[in-house]
C-alpha positions as CSV (number, residue, x, y, z in Angstrom):
1,M,-30.2,5.5,18.0
2,P,-27.3,3.6,16.2
3,P,-27.6,3.2,12.4
4,D,-29.2,0.0,11.0
5,P,-26.4,-2.1,9.5
6,D,-28.7,-3.4,6.9
7,E,-29.5,0.0,5.5
8,D,-27.7,1.3,2.3
9,T,-26.3,4.2,4.3
10,V,-23.5,2.1,6.0
11,P,-20.2,4.0,5.5
12,A,-17.6,2.4,3.3
13,V,-14.9,0.3,5.1
14,P,-11.4,0.6,3.7
15,V,-10.0,-2.8,2.7
16,P,-6.2,-3.2,2.6
17,I,-5.1,-4.4,-0.9
18,E,-3.0,-7.6,-0.3
19,E,-2.7,-10.8,-2.2
20,V,-5.6,-12.3,-0.2
21,L,-9.1,-11.0,0.5
22,D,-11.2,-12.7,3.2
23,L,-14.9,-12.1,2.2
24,H,-16.3,-13.4,5.5
25,P,-16.7,-9.9,7.1
26,F,-18.9,-8.7,4.2
27,H,-22.6,-9.0,3.7
28,P,-23.5,-11.4,0.9
29,R,-25.2,-8.7,-1.2
30,D,-22.0,-6.6,-1.1
31,I,-19.7,-9.3,-2.3
32,P,-19.8,-8.4,-6.0
33,S,-19.0,-4.8,-5.4
34,V,-16.3,-5.6,-2.9
35,V,-14.7,-8.1,-5.3
36,E,-15.0,-5.6,-8.2
37,E,-13.2,-2.8,-6.3
38,Y,-10.6,-5.3,-4.9
39,L,-9.7,-6.6,-8.4
40,R,-9.5,-3.2,-9.8
41,E,-7.1,-2.1,-7.1
42,A,-5.1,-5.3,-7.1
43,A,-4.6,-5.0,-10.9
44,A,-3.6,-1.4,-10.6
45,R,-0.9,-2.4,-8.0
46,G,0.5,-5.0,-10.3
47,F,-0.8,-8.2,-8.7
48,Q,-0.8,-11.1,-11.1
49,E,-2.6,-13.5,-8.8
50,V,-4.9,-13.1,-5.8
51,R,-6.9,-15.4,-3.6
52,L,-10.5,-14.8,-2.5
53,I,-11.6,-16.6,0.7
54,H,-15.3,-17.2,0.6
55,G,-15.5,-20.2,2.9
56,R,-16.9,-23.7,2.3
57,G,-20.4,-23.8,3.8
58,K,-23.0,-24.8,1.3
59,G,-21.1,-23.2,-1.6
60,F,-23.4,-20.2,-2.1
61,Q,-20.6,-17.6,-1.7
62,R,-18.3,-19.6,-3.9
63,K,-20.9,-19.7,-6.6
64,V,-21.6,-16.0,-6.4
65,V,-17.8,-15.2,-6.5
66,Q,-17.0,-17.6,-9.4
67,E,-20.0,-16.4,-11.5
68,F,-18.8,-12.9,-11.0
69,L,-15.2,-13.8,-11.9
70,A,-16.4,-15.5,-15.1
71,R,-17.8,-12.2,-16.4
72,H,-15.0,-9.9,-15.2
73,P,-12.8,-8.4,-17.9
74,Q,-9.7,-8.3,-15.7
75,V,-9.8,-12.0,-14.9
76,L,-7.6,-14.3,-17.0
77,R,-8.6,-17.5,-15.2
78,F,-9.7,-18.7,-11.8
79,A,-10.0,-22.0,-10.0
80,D,-10.6,-23.5,-6.5
81,A,-7.5,-23.0,-4.4
82,P,-5.2,-26.0,-3.8
83,P,-5.9,-27.8,-0.4
84,E,-2.9,-26.0,1.3
85,R,-4.4,-22.6,0.3
86,G,-8.0,-23.2,1.3
87,G,-9.3,-25.8,-1.2
88,W,-12.9,-25.1,-2.3
89,G,-13.2,-22.5,0.4
90,A,-11.1,-20.1,-1.6
91,T,-10.7,-19.2,-5.2
92,V,-7.3,-18.3,-6.8
93,V,-7.6,-15.7,-9.5
94,S,-5.1,-14.9,-12.3
95,L,-5.4,-11.3,-13.5
96,K,-4.7,-10.1,-17.0
97,P,-1.6,-7.9,-17.3
98,T,-2.5,-4.3,-16.9
99,R,-1.2,-1.8,-19.4
100,P,0.0,1.5,-17.8
101,S,-2.9,3.4,-19.3
102,Q,-5.4,1.0,-17.5
103,A,-3.7,1.0,-14.1
104,G,-5.1,4.4,-12.9
105,P,-3.2,6.7,-10.6
106,P,-0.2,5.4,-8.7
107,P,-0.9,4.4,-5.1
């Protein structure tokens, strides 16, 4: 019998670290942990700005993402993306500069 995708035993899926992360494939309950790991890795790789695509819909995912970003220590600032980069269906995040001691091991 195949595993239940709603169970907590679903194996981790590697996410490529690029300047944009599309959150559509992830279950809503996983969004905070996915964004946490992504921001940590993006900062460690020297990204100064990233874009999180959460979609437009009713704004629930946007709210979850932006509330999380407001509390994240690595986030300098964030805002809805400009229209040509997704508008309110995406959030642009500026990351604080990372000192070498904070960056973790090299990729």
